N, C-alpha and C positions, 0 to 999 in steps of 0.2 A: 848626748846619748846616741845620736845618729851613727857615729863612728863605731860604737859597740856593736850595733846590729849589722853594720857593714862587715866588720871583722868576723862576726858569728856566721853570717851568710857565706863569706869567702871560705871559712874553715869547713863549713858543712859541704860546700861544693867540692873542695879539695879532698875531703874524706870520702865523699861519694866516688870521685874519680879514682882514688887510690884503691878503694874496695872493689870497684868494677874491674879495674886493671888486674887485681889479684884473682878475681873469679875467672876472667878471660885467660889468665896465665895457666890455668889447669889444662893439661893436655886432653882430658876426658872428664865426663861427669864423675863426681867424687863423693864418697861417703865420709862423714866426720862424726865420731872418730873412725878411722879405718878399723874394721873388725871382721874377722872370719865368721863371726856368729850372726851377722846380718844377712839373711837369706842365703845361707851357704848352699852349694850344690847338693842335690839330693843323692841319696845312696843308690847303689845299683848302676844300671846302664845310663840312666837319665842324669845329666849334669845340669841341664837347664830346667827352670821352673815354668809352670803354666800359671800365670798370674791373671786374676780377674779384677779389673778396676770397675767398681760399681759406682755409678754417678746418677744424678737425677735428671739432668737436662743436657742436650747438645751444647757444647762450649765449656762445660765444667772441666772436661779433660784437659783443655788447652789453657783455660784461665787459671786453674788451680793446681793441676797435677803434672804439668809438663816436666818439671825437674825429676819427678819420680819415674815417669815413663822413659825419659832419656837415659837415666841412670840404669834402669833395669834392662833396657835394650842394649846398652853398652856392655852389659855383663852376659848377653846372649840369652836372656830369658824371653819367653813367649808372652806377649801382652794381649789379653782379650778385654774388650770393653762391653759392659752391660749397662746401657742407658735406659733408665726406667720410664722415660717419657719422651715424646717428640718435642717438648717445649712449645706446646701449641697455645699458650696463653693469649697470644696476639693473632692467632689464626695462621701462623707460619710453620706449622708442624712439619709438613712435607718438605718444605724448603730447608728447614733446620736439620732435618734428618740427612739430607744429601750433603749439607755443609759439614756435618760431622764426619761423613765418609771422606770428604776432601781433606779435612783437618788431620784425620788419622793417616791419610796418605803422606802428608808432610812429615808425620812422626814415624813413618815406616811401619805402620800397623796395617796388615792386609784387611781388605773389606770383609772377608769371610770370618774374621775374628772380631767383628763389631756387630752388636745386636742392639737395635733401637726398638723399644716396645711402644705400643699405643693402646694400653689397657684402659677400658672405660672408668675403672676405679683408681687409675693412677694418672690423672691429668694435671698438667702444670698449673700452678697458681698458689699464691700466698694463703688463700683461704681453703685450699683443698687438703683434706685430711687423708693421708694414705694409710692403707691397711698393712700393719706390720707383718701379719701372718701371710698375706699375699706376697709381700716383698720377699719374705723368707722362702716361700715355695718357688717363686721365680728364680731366686738365686740358686736354690738347690738344683733346679732343672738345668741351669747353664753350667753349674759345677760338674754335673754328671756328663753333660754334652761335651764339654771341653777338657775333661779330666783335670780340673783345677786343683792346685794344691796350696795356693796363696791368694788371699783377698786383700785389696787395698780400697779404702773408702773414706768417707767423711768421719769426723769425730762427732760428739753429741751436739755441739753448737753448729756444725756445718759450715765453718769458715765465714760465711756471710750472714748466718742466722736465718737463712731461708728455711721455712718449715719442711719443704720437700727434701732438702739436704738432711735435715735432722731425722726425718722419717726413714730415709735410706739407712742411716746409721742404726736406728732402732730395729729395722728389719733385719739387718745383718746380725745384730746382737741376738735377736730372736732365733735366727737360723743357727748360730753358734751354740746357743743354750740348748736348743732342741736336739742338736746332733752331738752334744758333748764335745764339740770342736773337732774331735777325731784327729785326722791327719791334716786338717786345714789350718794353716797359719794365717792370722789376720792382723793387719796394720791399719791405723787410722791417721789421717792428715790432721796435725794439730792446728787448732784455730788460734790466731794471735790477736793481741789487743790492737786497737786502732793505730797506735803509734808505731808498733812494730810492723803491722800489716802494710803501712804506706811508707816504710823507710827504704824501700827498694833493696839494693844489695847490702845496705848497712847492717841489716839484721843478721847477716852471716856471723858476725862477731859474737853477739849474745847467744844465738842459737847454738853455735859451736861450743861455747862455754857451758851451756846447759847440757848439751849432749855428752861432753867430756866428764862433767861432774855428777851426772845422774847415777844414783845407786839403787833407787827403789825399783825402777823399771827401765828397760833399755829404750833409749831415745836416740835417733840418728838424724843427722842433718844431711840432706842430699843436695849437693851443689851443682847447679846447671852451668856448665862451662860455655854453653852457647845460647845465651838469652835470646838471640835473634830467632832461634828455632821456636821459642814460645810465641814470639811476635808473629811469625809466619803461620803457625798453627791457628792462632786466634784470628788472624786476618782471613783465614779460609771460611770463617763464619761471617760471611759478608753482610747478612741481614742484621747481625748484632754488632758490626764493626763501626759503631758510632763514636763520636769524639770522646765521651767520658770513659768508654771501655778502652780506647787507645791510651788515654792517660792512666787508666788502671793498670794496664799491662806494663807501662813504663815505670810506674812508681810502686807497684805491688811487690812485696817481698816474695810472693808466690811465683813470680817470673824467674827469680834467681835461686831460690832455695825451697825445699820442702822439709818440714820436720815430721818424721814418722815415729809413732809409738805403738806398742802392742795394744790390741783391743782387749 
């Protein structure tokens, strides 16, 4: 039986290497399937979009959304980040706020396009219940401030299942419902099951197949052609850069791809 496991392990390593090589072979971040309907240029004089990435904590942008950020930047869109808390669960809020600015620097997002909130009703914690109406109001404020036309955020599960992630999603949904969505286009990052989540680059095959075959709603797989950029951005969060997060960034499919679907 031992030889079977050896062959299986060798096959898995070979497939991992082939897949990673395929990802690295892309000359730039890529959308699968290629589509002119995914965040096309706006009409009029503006060809670039003003995209608002709404997250719960500093490091969410690097740990989960780096492929999306890098793809949108490669297309010339303006990325703004609204972080709903300082991530102060362990008393490191001020430190984590500065780390977010440094991480955004590695992702080429200007400091003035990043806002970290510290609202008393939006404090980091698994047992903290965030007010969805308040989240909707704060989102509206920054949409108006930055002339936002596109939102990217968590889906209803929130990737890791963190309640703060889930509340951010519900707050965005409340905002969209209250405003009839208007001219705001909203996309959510799909949460994957644990096997796909920790399959590293391998999930590109299944995610791409799902994106190509989806007929009910548009689903796009964004491929990060420079996974090292995700690693560098997450490493900027030095207070969070412990051994298990290093392993997460290496083995998480969110380092290599993002699957986006319409909210």
